[in-house]
Rosetta silent file (secondary structure, phi, psi, omega in degrees, C-alpha in Angstrom):
SEQUENCE: MLFDTLAEVYNRPLLLMGDFNYPDIDWSISHGGSVNSQRFVDCIDEGFLMQHVLDCTCNGAILDLVITNEPEM
SCORE:     score description
SCORE:     0.000 S_00000001
   1 L     0.000  -37.592  179.807   86.945   84.400  127.379 S_00000001
   2 H   -60.185  -44.050 -177.842   87.108   86.633  124.277 S_00000001
   3 H   -64.172  -40.950  178.000   84.120   84.917  122.673 S_00000001
   4 H   -64.853  -41.491  179.383   82.008   85.285  125.822 S_00000001
   5 H   -64.983  -43.529  177.898   82.950   88.951  126.140 S_00000001
   6 H   -60.431  -42.580  179.847   82.072   89.653  122.503 S_00000001
   7 H   -61.039  -32.797 -179.959   78.689   87.979  122.952 S_00000001
   8 H   -71.578  -25.980 -174.511   77.974   90.278  125.907 S_00000001
   9 L  -109.893   11.764 -179.215   78.610   93.462  123.907 S_00000001
  10 L   -52.548  -36.518 -174.901   76.951   92.583  120.586 S_00000001
  11 L   -95.477   10.072  178.876   74.213   95.196  121.143 S_00000001
  12 L  -113.433  155.184  175.325   76.511   98.001  122.300 S_00000001
  13 L   -57.964  134.133 -173.500   78.727  100.255  120.180 S_00000001
  14 L  -137.819  130.674  170.002   81.948   98.332  119.694 S_00000001
  15 E  -133.478  114.151 -176.418   85.406   99.153  118.384 S_00000001
  16 E  -124.903  123.871 -177.735   87.923   96.377  118.956 S_00000001
  17 E  -132.208  146.872  174.256   91.497   96.624  117.652 S_00000001
  18 E   159.234 -178.867  176.633   94.582   94.543  118.083 S_00000001
  19 E   -93.849  107.511 -174.845   96.810   91.702  116.971 S_00000001
  20 L   -94.526  -10.371  172.931   94.608   88.621  117.160 S_00000001
  21 L    55.760   48.371  171.101   97.226   86.225  115.697 S_00000001
  22 L  -117.377   75.888 -174.762   94.916   84.207  113.444 S_00000001
  23 L   -68.797  -16.225 -176.142   97.102   84.046  110.304 S_00000001
  24 L   -94.459   11.795  176.539   95.012   81.280  108.721 S_00000001
  25 E   -88.320  129.940  171.660   91.783   83.302  108.406 S_00000001
  26 E   -99.904  100.190 -174.863   90.750   84.277  104.904 S_00000001
  27 L   -69.801  -20.171 -179.556   88.630   87.349  105.623 S_00000001
  28 L   -69.664  -24.431  178.350   87.412   87.627  102.037 S_00000001
  29 L  -124.469    9.743 -179.492   85.339   84.464  102.500 S_00000001
  30 L    51.731   57.426 -179.344   85.100   84.372  106.326 S_00000001
  31 E  -132.185  128.512  175.427   86.937   81.070  106.626 S_00000001
  32 E  -100.419  140.305 -177.925   89.365   79.947  109.305 S_00000001
  33 L   -82.494   -5.922  177.136   91.913   77.257  108.561 S_00000001
  34 L  -133.318  167.904  180.000   91.781   75.819  112.091 S_00000001
  35 H   -59.985  -45.759 -178.938   89.041   75.087  114.598 S_00000001
  36 H   -65.916  -40.740  178.697   89.978   78.091  116.758 S_00000001
  37 H   -64.243  -43.161  179.576   90.209   80.431  113.782 S_00000001
  38 H   -66.826  -35.624  177.004   86.831   79.321  112.457 S_00000001
  39 H   -62.174  -39.468  177.492   85.325   79.715  115.922 S_00000001
  40 H   -65.372  -45.965  177.941   86.594   83.313  115.960 S_00000001
  41 H   -59.678  -43.511  179.524   85.157   83.977  112.479 S_00000001
  42 H   -61.912  -39.518  178.495   81.823   82.452  113.553 S_00000001
  43 H   -63.003  -42.616  178.245   81.759   84.688  116.630 S_00000001
  44 H   -62.967  -45.908 -178.751   82.332   87.766  114.455 S_00000001
  45 H   -65.859  -42.644 -178.408   79.607   86.675  112.024 S_00000001
  46 H   -63.479  -31.361  179.505   77.057   85.787  114.715 S_00000001
  47 L   -90.185    6.475 -177.308   77.405   89.229  116.260 S_00000001
  48 L    53.782   39.837  178.206   77.064   90.960  112.867 S_00000001
  49 L   -90.880  156.332 -179.640   80.503   92.444  113.458 S_00000001
  50 E  -119.979  137.436  175.148   82.731   93.737  110.655 S_00000001
  51 E  -104.151  120.381 -168.519   86.450   93.273  110.244 S_00000001
  52 L   -96.454  -15.170 -176.718   87.777   96.308  108.365 S_00000001
  53 L   -80.480  125.305 -176.681   91.445   95.488  107.613 S_00000001
  54 L  -111.170  -18.467 -177.362   91.841   94.241  104.033 S_00000001
  55 L  -105.644  149.742  179.522   95.606   94.322  103.494 S_00000001
  56 L   -57.615  140.991 -179.353   98.232   92.043  105.015 S_00000001
  57 L  -115.460  -15.112 -178.387   99.781   93.414  108.187 S_00000001
  58 E  -159.000  114.980  174.562  102.451   90.794  108.943 S_00000001
  59 L    49.926   44.143  176.340  104.263   88.296  106.704 S_00000001
  60 L    81.355    7.131 -179.383  101.405   87.986  104.211 S_00000001
  61 E  -123.203  157.375  174.826   98.671   87.599  106.821 S_00000001
  62 L   -97.700   98.179  179.846   96.076   89.918  108.343 S_00000001
  63 L  -102.072  -36.968 -179.388   96.864   89.758  112.062 S_00000001
  64 E   -85.968  116.440 -173.251   96.088   93.321  113.141 S_00000001
  65 E  -114.261  150.515  169.973   92.317   93.651  113.082 S_00000001
  66 E  -124.631  114.044 -175.203   89.816   96.480  113.441 S_00000001
  67 E  -119.003  130.898  178.046   86.396   95.094  114.358 S_00000001
  68 E  -136.698  168.098  171.384   83.227   97.161  114.741 S_00000001
  69 L  -113.943   12.279  175.895   79.501   96.673  114.826 S_00000001
  70 L  -131.439  117.490 -174.196   78.836   99.923  112.972 S_00000001
  71 L   -58.876  -28.909 -176.170   79.949  100.111  109.319 S_00000001
  72 L   -89.425   -4.616 -175.815   80.640  103.848  109.440 S_00000001
  73 L   -67.395    0.000    0.000   82.729  103.760  112.629 S_00000001
């Protein structure tokens, strides 16, 4: 449902924040370690969305994300 909702709002101003619980995503290279994680990364990339959190937020992983479609937001 999340992927469908994101696809619907790609062309609208978007600020999405929360704990997405994808600990196996390496955001520096946009790679997910599982099928679901990679599907999430692909959804972010296809919508030209940006994930802004660069530092680990929980046990060495980036779980709490801030996603926008405007770099200055």
